[in-house]
Residue frames as a rotation matrix with the C-alpha (Angstrom) as fourth column:
MET 1
0.578 0.816 0.024 -0.02
0.816 -0.578 -0.004 -0.01
0.011 0.022 -1.000 -0.02
ASP 2
-0.072 -0.539 0.839 1.23
0.485 -0.754 -0.443 3.47
0.872 0.375 0.316 -0.86
SER 3
-0.441 -0.178 -0.880 2.25
0.897 -0.102 -0.430 5.27
-0.013 -0.979 0.204 2.39
ILE 4
-0.995 0.095 0.004 0.83
-0.095 -0.991 0.096 8.56
0.014 0.095 0.995 1.06
GLN 5
-0.360 0.921 -0.151 -2.64
-0.112 0.117 0.987 7.09
0.926 0.372 0.061 0.55
ASP 6
-0.474 0.324 0.819 -4.99
-0.877 -0.254 -0.408 7.49
0.076 -0.911 0.405 3.48
PRO 7
-0.962 0.086 -0.260 -6.00
0.087 0.996 0.010 3.99
0.260 -0.013 -0.965 4.75
TYR 8
-0.532 0.792 -0.299 -9.22
0.581 0.085 -0.810 5.52
-0.616 -0.605 -0.505 6.08
ALA 9
-0.961 0.100 -0.256 -10.24
-0.240 -0.761 0.603 7.44
-0.135 0.642 0.755 2.95
GLU 10
-0.536 0.812 -0.231 -13.40
0.192 0.384 0.903 5.36
0.822 0.439 -0.362 2.40
ALA 11
-0.166 0.453 -0.876 -14.38
0.981 0.169 -0.099 5.67
0.103 -0.875 -0.473 6.07
ARG 12
-0.759 -0.191 -0.622 -13.81
0.328 -0.938 -0.113 9.42
-0.562 -0.290 0.775 5.97
LEU 13
-0.876 0.479 -0.054 -16.24
-0.262 -0.378 0.888 9.72
0.405 0.792 0.457 3.04
ALA 14
-0.193 0.823 -0.534 -18.86
0.620 0.524 0.584 7.71
0.760 -0.218 -0.612 4.96
LEU 15
-0.294 0.031 -0.955 -18.35
0.907 -0.307 -0.289 9.97
-0.303 -0.951 0.062 8.01
LEU 16
-0.950 -0.051 -0.307 -18.69
-0.039 -0.960 0.279 13.11
-0.309 0.277 0.910 5.91
LYS 17
-0.586 0.805 -0.089 -21.94
0.050 0.145 0.988 11.70
0.808 0.575 -0.126 4.54
ILE 18
-0.091 0.507 -0.857 -23.19
0.956 0.286 0.068 11.26
0.280 -0.813 -0.511 8.12
LEU 19
-0.646 -0.220 -0.731 -22.23
0.499 -0.847 -0.186 14.87
-0.578 -0.485 0.656 8.94
GLY 20
-0.944 0.319 -0.086 -24.15
-0.269 -0.591 0.760 16.05
0.192 0.741 0.644 5.84
GLU 21
-0.332 0.868 -0.369 -27.21
0.400 0.483 0.779 13.95
0.854 0.111 -0.508 6.74
VAL 22
-0.191 0.227 -0.955 -27.29
0.969 -0.110 -0.220 15.27
-0.155 -0.968 -0.199 10.33
GLU 23
-0.848 -0.138 -0.512 -26.92
0.111 -0.990 0.084 18.88
-0.519 0.014 0.855 9.11
ALA 24
-0.813 0.579 -0.057 -29.66
-0.177 -0.154 0.972 18.36
0.554 0.800 0.228 6.51
GLY 25
-0.237 0.723 -0.649 -31.90
0.749 0.561 0.352 16.73
0.618 -0.403 -0.675 9.11
ILE 26
-0.465 0.007 -0.885 -31.44
0.705 -0.602 -0.375 19.71
-0.535 -0.799 0.275 11.46
ASN 27
-0.920 0.034 -0.391 -32.21
-0.193 -0.906 0.377 22.21
-0.342 0.422 0.840 8.72
GLU 28
-0.610 0.744 -0.274 -35.30
-0.127 0.249 0.960 20.25
0.782 0.621 -0.057 7.66
GLN 29
-0.344 0.403 0.848 -36.37
-0.937 -0.093 -0.336 19.81
-0.057 -0.910 0.410 11.29
ASN 30
0.533 0.421 -0.734 -36.42
-0.555 0.829 0.072 16.08
0.638 0.369 0.676 10.48
ILE 31
0.191 -0.466 0.864 -35.42
-0.935 0.181 0.304 14.26
-0.299 -0.866 -0.401 13.70
GLU 32
0.792 0.165 0.588 -35.83
-0.083 0.983 -0.164 10.82
-0.605 0.081 0.792 12.00
ARG 33
0.838 -0.544 0.030 -33.19
0.034 -0.003 -0.999 11.72
0.544 0.839 0.016 9.42
ILE 34
0.135 -0.779 0.612 -30.81
-0.878 -0.380 -0.290 12.59
0.459 -0.499 -0.736 12.26
ILE 35
0.315 0.082 0.945 -31.63
-0.757 0.623 0.198 9.46
-0.573 -0.778 0.259 14.28
ALA 36
0.998 0.060 -0.025 -30.99
-0.061 0.748 -0.661 7.28
-0.021 0.661 0.750 11.21
GLN 37
0.379 -0.925 0.000 -27.32
-0.304 -0.124 -0.945 8.24
0.874 0.359 -0.328 11.56
MET 38
-0.156 -0.403 0.902 -27.16
-0.955 -0.171 -0.241 7.18
0.251 -0.899 -0.359 15.23
ASP 39
-0.784 -0.142 -0.605 -26.63
0.033 0.963 -0.268 3.90
0.620 -0.230 -0.750 16.98
PRO 40
0.273 0.947 -0.167 -29.67
0.225 0.106 0.969 2.88
0.935 -0.302 -0.184 19.06
GLY 41
0.480 -0.168 -0.861 -27.53
0.876 0.145 0.460 3.31
0.047 -0.975 0.217 22.21
VAL 42
-0.117 -0.560 0.820 -26.31
0.515 -0.741 -0.432 6.83
0.849 0.371 0.375 21.26
THR 43
0.167 0.115 -0.979 -25.58
0.906 -0.410 0.107 9.39
-0.389 -0.905 -0.173 23.95
VAL 44
-0.008 -0.093 0.996 -26.13
0.639 -0.766 -0.066 13.06
0.769 0.636 0.065 23.04
THR 45
-0.209 -0.064 -0.976 -25.14
0.831 -0.537 -0.143 15.98
-0.515 -0.841 0.166 25.24
TRP 46
0.415 0.551 0.724 -27.10
0.860 -0.498 -0.114 19.01
0.297 0.670 -0.680 24.04
LEU 47
-0.271 -0.529 0.804 -26.14
0.320 -0.838 -0.443 22.70
0.908 0.137 0.396 24.08
ASN 48
0.314 0.468 0.826 -28.17
-0.603 -0.574 0.554 23.22
0.734 -0.672 0.102 27.29
GLY 49
-0.555 -0.680 0.479 -26.29
-0.812 0.318 -0.489 20.43
0.180 -0.661 -0.728 29.05
GLU 50
0.391 0.732 0.557 -29.15
-0.763 0.597 -0.248 17.93
-0.514 -0.328 0.793 28.95
VAL 51
-0.741 -0.672 -0.015 -28.27
-0.605 0.657 0.450 14.35
-0.293 0.342 -0.893 28.04
SER 52
0.513 0.846 -0.145 -30.30
-0.835 0.453 -0.312 11.97
-0.199 0.281 0.939 25.88
ARG 53
-0.639 -0.654 0.405 -29.51
-0.562 0.757 0.333 8.26
-0.524 -0.014 -0.852 25.76
GLY 54
-0.618 0.389 0.683 -30.96
0.548 0.836 0.019 6.25
-0.564 0.386 -0.730 22.92
HIS 55
-0.806 0.292 0.514 -33.28
0.427 -0.312 0.848 7.07
0.409 0.904 0.127 20.03
GLU 56
0.187 0.974 -0.127 -36.42
0.836 -0.090 0.541 7.58
0.516 -0.207 -0.831 22.14
GLU 57
0.254 -0.122 -0.959 -34.74
0.755 -0.595 0.276 10.09
-0.605 -0.794 -0.059 24.45
VAL 58
-0.835 -0.550 -0.021 -33.35
0.381 -0.605 0.699 11.97
-0.397 0.576 0.715 21.41
ARG 59
-0.475 0.758 0.447 -36.84
0.551 -0.140 0.823 12.12
0.687 0.637 -0.351 19.91
SER 60
0.377 0.665 -0.644 -38.29
0.914 -0.152 0.377 13.19
0.153 -0.731 -0.665 23.28
TYR 61
-0.257 -0.561 -0.787 -35.76
0.617 -0.722 0.313 15.99
-0.744 -0.405 0.532 23.67
HIS 62
-0.952 -0.095 0.292 -36.44
0.301 -0.480 0.824 17.24
0.062 0.872 0.486 20.16
HIS 63
-0.107 0.989 0.100 -40.20
0.710 0.005 0.705 17.16
0.697 0.146 -0.703 20.78
LYS 64
0.330 0.221 -0.918 -39.81
0.907 -0.344 0.244 19.02
-0.262 -0.913 -0.314 24.06
MET 65
-0.420 -0.640 -0.644 -37.59
0.437 -0.764 0.475 21.73
-0.795 -0.082 0.600 22.58
VAL 66
-0.961 -0.114 -0.250 -39.14
-0.162 -0.500 0.851 22.20
-0.222 0.859 0.462 19.09
LYS 67
-0.695 0.697 -0.178 -42.57
0.078 0.319 0.945 20.55
0.715 0.643 -0.276 18.79
GLY 68
-0.458 0.544 -0.703 -44.28
0.857 0.479 -0.188 20.30
0.234 -0.689 -0.686 22.18
PRO 69
0.542 0.793 0.279 -46.78
0.669 -0.608 0.428 22.74
0.508 -0.045 -0.860 23.73
ASP 70
0.907 -0.250 -0.338 -44.11
0.116 -0.624 0.773 24.21
-0.404 -0.741 -0.537 26.01
ARG 71
0.435 -0.773 0.463 -41.39
0.889 0.286 -0.357 24.28
0.144 0.567 0.811 23.35
LEU 72
0.189 -0.497 -0.847 -38.61
0.426 -0.736 0.526 26.84
-0.885 -0.460 0.073 23.64
ILE 73
-0.635 -0.442 -0.634 -37.90
-0.391 -0.524 0.757 27.23
-0.667 0.728 0.160 19.92
THR 74
0.544 0.828 -0.135 -39.99
-0.509 0.198 -0.838 26.87
-0.667 0.525 0.529 16.78
ARG 75
0.931 -0.337 0.141 -36.97
0.336 0.640 -0.691 25.73
0.142 0.690 0.709 14.74
TYR 76
0.456 -0.840 -0.294 -33.25
-0.343 -0.470 0.813 26.00
-0.821 -0.270 -0.503 14.34
THR 77
0.959 -0.253 -0.125 -30.72
-0.051 0.280 -0.959 25.75
0.278 0.926 0.256 11.53
SER 78
0.554 -0.819 0.148 -27.10
-0.126 0.094 0.988 24.76
-0.823 -0.566 -0.051 11.47
ALA 79
0.802 -0.471 -0.367 -24.10
-0.393 0.048 -0.918 24.93
0.451 0.881 -0.146 9.19
ALA 80
0.833 -0.469 0.293 -21.52
-0.034 0.484 0.874 22.39
-0.552 -0.738 0.387 10.37
THR 81
0.556 -0.759 -0.339 -17.83
-0.673 -0.172 -0.719 22.38
0.488 0.628 -0.607 9.56
LEU 82
0.849 -0.364 -0.384 -15.37
0.465 0.860 0.212 19.58
0.253 -0.359 0.898 10.19
GLY 83
0.720 -0.694 0.007 -12.28
-0.558 -0.573 0.601 20.54
-0.413 -0.437 -0.799 12.18
ALA 84
-0.375 -0.923 -0.090 -9.21
-0.865 0.314 0.390 18.33
-0.332 0.224 -0.916 11.91
LYS 85
-0.218 0.241 -0.946 -9.46
-0.594 0.736 0.324 14.98
0.774 0.633 -0.018 10.14
ALA 86
0.792 0.555 0.254 -11.14
-0.561 0.499 0.660 12.23
0.240 -0.666 0.707 12.14
ARG 87
-0.417 -0.877 0.238 -8.85
-0.901 0.364 -0.237 10.10
0.121 -0.313 -0.942 14.26
PHE 88
0.452 0.563 -0.691 -9.32
-0.537 0.791 0.293 6.32
0.712 0.239 0.661 14.06
TYR 89
-0.386 -0.462 0.798 -8.99
-0.911 0.325 -0.252 3.77
-0.143 -0.825 -0.547 16.85
GLY 90
0.046 0.439 0.897 -9.69
-0.421 0.823 -0.381 0.06
-0.906 -0.360 0.223 17.40
SER 91
-0.581 -0.372 0.724 -8.22
0.449 0.595 0.666 -1.14
-0.679 0.712 -0.178 14.10
GLY 92
-0.991 0.127 -0.034 -10.12
-0.107 -0.630 0.769 1.61
0.077 0.766 0.638 12.29
THR 93
-0.430 0.886 -0.175 -13.54
0.705 0.450 0.548 0.71
0.564 0.113 -0.818 13.67
VAL 94
0.419 0.518 -0.746 -13.94
0.849 -0.514 0.120 3.78
-0.322 -0.684 -0.655 15.88
ALA 95
-0.326 -0.476 0.817 -13.57
0.725 -0.680 -0.106 7.38
0.606 0.558 0.567 14.69
VAL 96
0.133 0.278 -0.951 -13.47
0.805 -0.591 -0.060 10.61
-0.579 -0.758 -0.302 16.70
ALA 97
-0.351 -0.171 0.921 -14.18
0.777 -0.603 0.184 13.89
0.523 0.779 0.345 14.94
GLU 98
-0.050 0.340 -0.939 -14.83
0.726 -0.634 -0.268 17.50
-0.686 -0.695 -0.216 15.92
GLY 99
-0.532 -0.106 0.840 -15.77
0.743 -0.535 0.402 20.74
0.407 0.838 0.363 14.37
THR 100
-0.885 0.244 -0.396 -17.84
0.009 -0.842 -0.540 23.91
-0.465 -0.481 0.743 14.58
THR 101
-0.227 0.840 0.492 -21.35
0.970 0.150 0.192 24.96
0.088 0.521 -0.849 13.78
GLU 102
-0.986 0.164 0.042 -22.99
-0.164 -0.986 0.000 28.24
0.041 -0.007 0.999 12.97
ASP 103
-0.554 0.821 -0.136 -26.48
0.832 0.552 -0.056 27.87
0.029 -0.145 -0.989 14.42
GLU 104
-0.823 0.424 0.379 -29.54
-0.392 -0.906 0.160 30.06
0.411 -0.017 0.911 14.28
PHE 105
-0.755 0.566 -0.332 -32.34
0.649 0.570 -0.503 29.59
-0.095 -0.595 -0.798 16.77
PHE 106
-0.561 0.693 0.454 -35.92
-0.188 -0.640 0.745 30.84
0.807 0.333 0.489 16.47
PRO 107
-0.964 0.123 -0.234 -37.26
0.261 0.300 -0.918 31.03
-0.043 -0.946 -0.321 20.03
VAL 108
-0.120 0.992 0.027 -40.94
0.925 0.102 0.365 31.17
0.359 0.069 -0.931 20.86
ILE 109
0.543 0.473 -0.694 -40.63
0.793 -0.561 0.238 34.25
-0.277 -0.679 -0.679 23.11
ARG 110
0.252 -0.481 -0.840 -38.21
-0.144 -0.877 0.459 36.47
-0.957 0.005 -0.290 21.20
GLY 111
0.764 -0.033 -0.645 -36.60
-0.642 -0.147 -0.753 37.05
-0.070 0.989 -0.134 17.81
PRO 112
0.899 -0.408 -0.161 -34.02
0.329 0.869 -0.369 34.77
0.291 0.279 0.915 16.30
PHE 113
0.622 -0.779 0.081 -30.39
-0.698 -0.505 0.507 34.69
-0.354 -0.372 -0.858 17.38
LYS 114
0.619 -0.522 -0.587 -27.19
-0.234 0.591 -0.772 33.15
0.750 0.615 0.244 16.09
LEU 115
0.673 -0.439 0.595 -24.80
-0.590 0.164 0.790 31.09
-0.445 -0.883 -0.149 18.17
ASP 116
0.177 -0.708 -0.684 -21.46
-0.671 0.422 -0.610 29.64
0.720 0.567 -0.400 17.16
SER 117
0.676 0.068 0.733 -20.80
-0.653 0.516 0.555 26.32
-0.341 -0.854 0.393 18.83
ARG 118
-0.472 -0.818 -0.330 -18.47
-0.872 0.489 0.035 23.33
0.132 0.304 -0.943 18.79
TRP 119
0.760 0.642 0.104 -19.24
-0.650 0.756 0.078 19.65
-0.028 -0.127 0.992 18.44
SER 120
-0.563 -0.824 -0.059 -17.37
-0.826 0.560 0.066 16.40
-0.021 0.085 -0.996 18.93
SER 121
0.598 0.801 -0.026 -18.56
-0.797 0.590 -0.128 12.94
-0.087 0.097 0.991 18.03
THR 122
-0.620 -0.648 0.443 -17.52
-0.546 0.761 0.349 9.34
-0.563 -0.025 -0.826 18.20
ALA 123
0.456 0.700 -0.550 -18.71
-0.890 0.365 -0.273 7.02
0.009 0.614 0.789 15.46
ALA 124
-0.357 -0.525 0.773 -18.27
-0.491 0.809 0.322 3.25
-0.794 -0.265 -0.547 15.30
LEU 125
-0.477 0.150 -0.866 -18.39
-0.777 0.389 0.495 0.77
0.411 0.909 -0.069 12.46
ILE 126
-0.485 0.446 0.753 -21.28
-0.470 0.593 -0.654 -1.49
-0.738 -0.671 -0.078 13.54
ASP 127
0.138 0.518 0.844 -22.43
0.380 0.759 -0.528 -4.32
-0.914 0.394 -0.092 11.30
GLY 128
-0.289 -0.415 0.863 -20.69
0.938 0.055 0.341 -2.71
-0.190 0.908 0.373 8.37
GLN 129
0.357 0.465 0.810 -22.21
0.593 -0.783 0.188 0.75
0.722 0.413 -0.556 8.85
TRP 130
-0.809 -0.587 0.007 -20.83
0.413 -0.577 -0.705 3.84
0.418 -0.567 0.710 10.53
LYS 131
0.394 0.919 -0.004 -23.14
0.572 -0.242 0.784 5.14
0.719 -0.311 -0.621 13.26
ILE 132
-0.230 -0.359 0.905 -22.80
-0.459 -0.780 -0.426 7.99
0.858 -0.513 0.014 15.75
VAL 133
0.021 0.206 -0.978 -22.42
0.693 0.702 0.163 6.58
0.720 -0.682 -0.128 19.27
THR 134
0.038 0.043 -0.998 -21.73
0.847 -0.531 0.010 9.88
-0.530 -0.846 -0.056 21.06
LEU 135
-0.038 -0.025 0.999 -22.40
0.653 -0.757 0.006 13.49
0.756 0.653 0.045 20.11
HIS 136
0.011 -0.037 -0.999 -21.46
0.904 -0.426 0.026 16.42
-0.427 -0.904 0.029 22.31
LEU 137
0.239 0.164 0.957 -22.51
0.634 -0.773 -0.026 19.99
0.735 0.613 -0.289 21.55
SER 138
0.105 -0.279 -0.954 -21.01
0.918 -0.342 0.201 22.95
-0.382 -0.897 0.220 23.33
ALA 139
0.483 0.040 0.875 -20.90
0.481 -0.847 -0.226 26.73
0.732 0.529 -0.428 23.25
ASN 140
-0.671 -0.740 -0.054 -18.81
0.499 -0.396 -0.771 29.33
0.549 -0.543 0.635 25.01
VAL 141
0.276 0.841 -0.465 -20.91
0.915 -0.081 0.396 30.35
0.296 -0.535 -0.792 28.00
PHE 142
0.014 -0.347 -0.938 -18.75
0.687 -0.678 0.261 33.42
-0.726 -0.648 0.229 28.70
SER 143
-0.550 -0.237 -0.801 -18.66
-0.335 -0.816 0.471 34.98
-0.765 0.527 0.369 25.25
ASN 144
-0.665 0.403 0.628 -21.55
0.729 0.533 0.429 34.57
-0.162 0.744 -0.649 22.84
THR 145
-0.662 0.439 0.608 -24.35
0.189 -0.686 0.702 36.54
0.725 0.580 0.371 21.22
LEU 146
0.406 0.856 -0.319 -26.73
0.535 0.060 0.843 36.01
0.741 -0.513 -0.434 24.14
MET 147
0.129 -0.474 -0.871 -24.16
0.949 -0.196 0.247 37.32
-0.287 -0.858 0.425 26.63
ASP 148
-0.861 -0.439 0.255 -23.51
0.503 -0.808 0.307 40.32
0.071 0.393 0.917 24.41
GLU 149
-0.169 0.896 0.410 -27.27
0.233 -0.368 0.900 41.06
0.958 0.248 -0.147 24.33
MET 150
0.543 0.370 -0.753 -27.40
0.778 0.114 0.617 40.77
0.314 -0.922 -0.227 28.14
LYS 151
-0.390 -0.767 -0.509 -24.47
0.859 -0.502 0.099 43.18
-0.331 -0.399 0.855 28.61
LYS 152
-0.835 0.134 0.534 -26.14
0.237 -0.788 0.568 45.69
0.497 0.601 0.626 26.28
ALA 153
0.207 0.978 0.009 -29.47
0.353 -0.083 0.932 45.37
0.912 -0.190 -0.363 28.10
LEU 154
0.328 -0.135 -0.935 -27.77
0.944 0.007 0.330 45.89
-0.038 -0.991 0.130 31.45
LEU 155
-0.789 -0.615 -0.020 -26.13
0.608 -0.784 0.125 49.08
-0.092 0.086 0.992 30.15
TYR 156
-0.502 0.682 0.532 -29.53
0.095 -0.568 0.818 50.38
0.860 0.461 0.220 29.03
VAL 157
0.494 0.704 -0.511 -31.16
0.564 0.188 0.804 49.46
0.662 -0.685 -0.304 32.32
GLY 158
-0.078 -0.618 -0.782 -28.30
0.971 -0.225 0.081 51.03
-0.226 -0.753 0.617 34.29
ALA 159
-0.928 -0.260 0.267 -28.40
0.335 -0.896 0.292 54.23
0.163 0.360 0.919 32.23
GLY 160
-0.165 0.945 0.281 -32.20
0.144 -0.259 0.955 54.37
0.976 0.198 -0.093 32.49
GLY 161
0.436 0.251 -0.864 -32.02
0.838 0.236 0.491 53.81
0.327 -0.939 -0.108 36.24
ALA 162
-0.508 -0.719 -0.475 -29.41
0.816 -0.578 0.002 56.59
-0.276 -0.386 0.880 36.61
LEU 163
-0.822 0.257 0.508 -31.50
0.130 -0.784 0.607 58.97
0.554 0.565 0.611 34.54
ALA 164
0.222 0.966 -0.132 -34.71
0.315 0.057 0.947 58.15
0.923 -0.252 -0.292 36.40
GLY 165
0.245 -0.208 -0.947 -32.87
0.969 0.070 0.235 58.58
0.018 -0.976 0.219 39.74
SER 166
-0.817 -0.577 -0.026 -31.46
0.574 -0.816 0.069 61.94
-0.061 0.042 0.997 38.65
VAL 167
-0.507 0.703 0.498 -34.87
-0.005 -0.580 0.814 63.21
0.862 0.411 0.298 37.56
LEU 168
0.468 0.708 -0.529 -36.51
0.535 0.249 0.807 61.98
0.704 -0.661 -0.262 40.77
GLY 169
-0.151 -0.619 -0.771 -33.70
0.974 -0.227 -0.009 63.59
-0.169 -0.752 0.637 42.82
TRP 170
-0.917 -0.171 0.359 -34.14
0.282 -0.917 0.283 66.84
0.281 0.361 0.889 40.98
LEU 171
-0.109 0.974 0.199 -37.94
0.081 -0.190 0.978 66.74
0.991 0.123 -0.058 41.46
LEU 172
0.459 0.226 -0.859 -37.60
0.812 0.287 0.509 65.95
0.361 -0.931 -0.052 45.16
GLY 173
-0.493 -0.741 -0.455 -34.99
0.846 -0.530 -0.053 68.70
-0.202 -0.411 0.889 45.61
ARG 174
-0.821 0.231 0.522 -37.14
0.111 -0.832 0.544 71.22
0.560 0.504 0.657 43.82
GLY 175
0.170 0.969 -0.179 -40.15
0.345 0.111 0.932 70.29
0.923 -0.220 -0.316 45.91
ARG 176
0.088 -0.201 -0.976 -38.36
0.996 -0.013 0.092 71.29
-0.031 -0.979 0.199 49.13
């Protein structure tokens, strides 16, 4: 075998197809398309820190967040990018990959917002097919668009409070 040729080239193509299917499933709001890429025993750690184990819990989480009567968002979209090439273990039957996403969320109680996040995933070759066995989603809790909005809101509230306090002080002082 040529030492320059990647021994995992075929597996990498299969993993890229999985990434594309998951991204398409997210953008279509099609949880079944996403689950089709996952092992029945999958573990997913979501952006809010909740954990789903298995297909039913993944479906339940999606329903709670996007479809149910108390849903938090009406939909979300994602553009995923692969970071470094996947690393292979276990004689090439386990792959670990990571990357970034540019997500847009459409909450029920406010306008849409964008959030850049990171993902990492482990896939395994099971019965001749690559399946996601773990997926971890994460965002920077200290620096993101929501924190920027909060800082801006606090500045407005602080400035408004200072102005209201000044006016009230002036009125009280004038009344004496």
